[in-house]
Every structure is written in C-alpha cells, then in structure tokens.
N, C-alpha and C positions, 0 to 999 in steps of 0.2 A: 731267757729266765724266765721261768716258772711263773706263770700271772693269776694264776688261782686263789678265787677268792670268793669266801664263804659269807652269804647274810641271814642272821636268824636273829626272829621277833619271837619272842618266849609271851603265851598268855595265858593269867590262873585260872579262865574259863575261858571255853567255847561252844560255841549252839552247836554241832553236830560235830561228833567223831570222824574222821576221814579215812579210806584204807588207799593203801595201793594196789593194785593190779598190775600184774607181770605179763603181758602180753607177748612171748618169742617165741612163734609154730617151729621159724627154720630150726630154735634149738631143740625147744621140745620135742621135737619128731628125728633128732640127728642127723638132718637131711643135708646134702652140701649144694653148693654152683657148681655148673660144670666151668669149664675156662675156657679162655678166648672168647669171650663174647661178650659185646662192647655193651650191652646193656640188657641184659638179664633180669627178668622179674620171676620173682617170689609174691606166692600172693597164696593166704591162706585163710580161710575164716571158720567161725563156732561162732554158735548160737550164746548169747550169756548163760541159760541155766544153766549149759554145760560144761562151763566154766564153774559152778560150783555158789553162780551166786542167783536165787531162787526167787529174788526181789528185787523190785523196781531198783537202780542205783541213780543218781546224780553227779553227772561226769563234770568235774568241778576245775580240770586242769589234766594235760597229757605231754608228756617227757619222750619224743622219739629220740631214739639210741640205733646206730647203724657204727661200724668198723671205718675202714678208711678206703673198702672200695663201693661203698652205699654209696649214690647217687639222687634219692628219690625216697623218700617217707609216703605214705597216705595211709591212713587211720578212718574205715569209714563204718554206720549205721544201717544195717541195712529192716527192714521190716514195718517201719508205718506206713503210713502215706508217703515219706516223700524219704528218696538214701540222705545220709547227714555224713557229715563228714566233720568228722570230728579232729584232726590235723592232718597237714600238707606241706612239707618241704620237696620243695620242686632242686632246691640244688643244696644236698645235704653239702654239710664241710664237718671235720671229723673232730676239730678242732673248734667249732665254735655250739656248744650244746646250749640246751633251754628247756627250762618246764614255760609249761605255757598254762597261762589259767585263766578261764571265762568271767566277762565280765556278768553269764548268767549261767545257772546250770544245762549241760543236755542231761535231759532224762534218755535213761535205755533200761528198756522191759526184759525181762525172763527167755521172752519168743524172740526177742531181734537177733539179727547175725552180726558177730564183731569182724569185720574183714580188715587183715594188714596184706599190704603191698610195699615191697622193697624192691629196688631196681638198684643192677650191683652191674659195676667194669670188673671184668677176672680178664679180658685182654692180655696184658704180661704175666697169667697164672699160667701153667704147663701143665698142670694135679687138681684136681677137683678143690676145692674149697674148702674144707670143714665149717661146720658151727661151732660155738666154743665164746668162751670170756677172755684169750686171747687175741689182741691184738693181729694177730694174723692170722685168726678167725673171721669169722665175720657173725653181726647178728643181725635180727630183724626185728627189733623190741619198740613197745611201745607202752612208758609204765603210763596205767589210770589210774588218779587220784578222785578218787571217787569218797560219797555218802548215804546210808541207805536211804533211799526214795521213799519215806512213809505216808 
C-alpha cells in the first residue's frame, strides 16, 4: 500500500524567501547512460554564475533524486579554500527520498563550481538508458534550496 506522507507547516512570516534550484545535467543536456555498466559515473559541473545566479546564495537544504538505476549521488562545491560536500548519498534507494536541511547554511559564491556526480547500474539494460522524467528513464538531480546571501 502507499505510505506517502506530507507534513506542512505554514508561517505568517519568514525571515528570508527561499528558492529551489533544479540541477540535473543529465536531463538538461539530454545525455544517456551506456548499457551494461555496473557502476557508470555521470559527472558534470557548472559555475554558479552560469546557472543565472550572479549573487551569493546560502544553501539551506538539498534533495537528491535519481530513479531505479541510481546507486550513489554526490553534490560538491569547488572554488573556495577547500571543496565542500553539500550532500553525499552512498547507497541510493528510490523508495526512500528525503530533503536534507542544514543546521547552518552553506555559502556558495557566483564563481564557485557546483559538481554533481551520480553512479548508475545499467547491467541489465540492452540499450542506452535515456534521461527523462519517467521511471524507465534516469535522472541525476539535486534540488538545492537556497536564500539570497546578501
């Protein structure tokens, strides 16, 4: 049976308005995954400014997402004194999806590079696995929740 549950909390006022940035380079570039790979790594990156975000942002949470062939997902920020991991899911399970909110926001600057890396198991595929919204397709998605870091 369906065990879906939704919890909402409404406030009359918030300190800062939050935005959701959808990062899915696999889908955005229309790439596909090769068939017959036990641990194919799809890795791509982009500067924050090239995402259309020319200001500092404070990341308050991340929701990783892949479909049934996904096994691992990592989102990192490069470009400051040291690379910082925003989310690391070493054992992806499509049936368990979650938004991870931080105790303290992570500052990301316009010249920082955001790197998203996903690992997929395509051993049972006989043809390349296409990117797409359907569960027969795949995604390498991180929804980044952020406020303007003024």
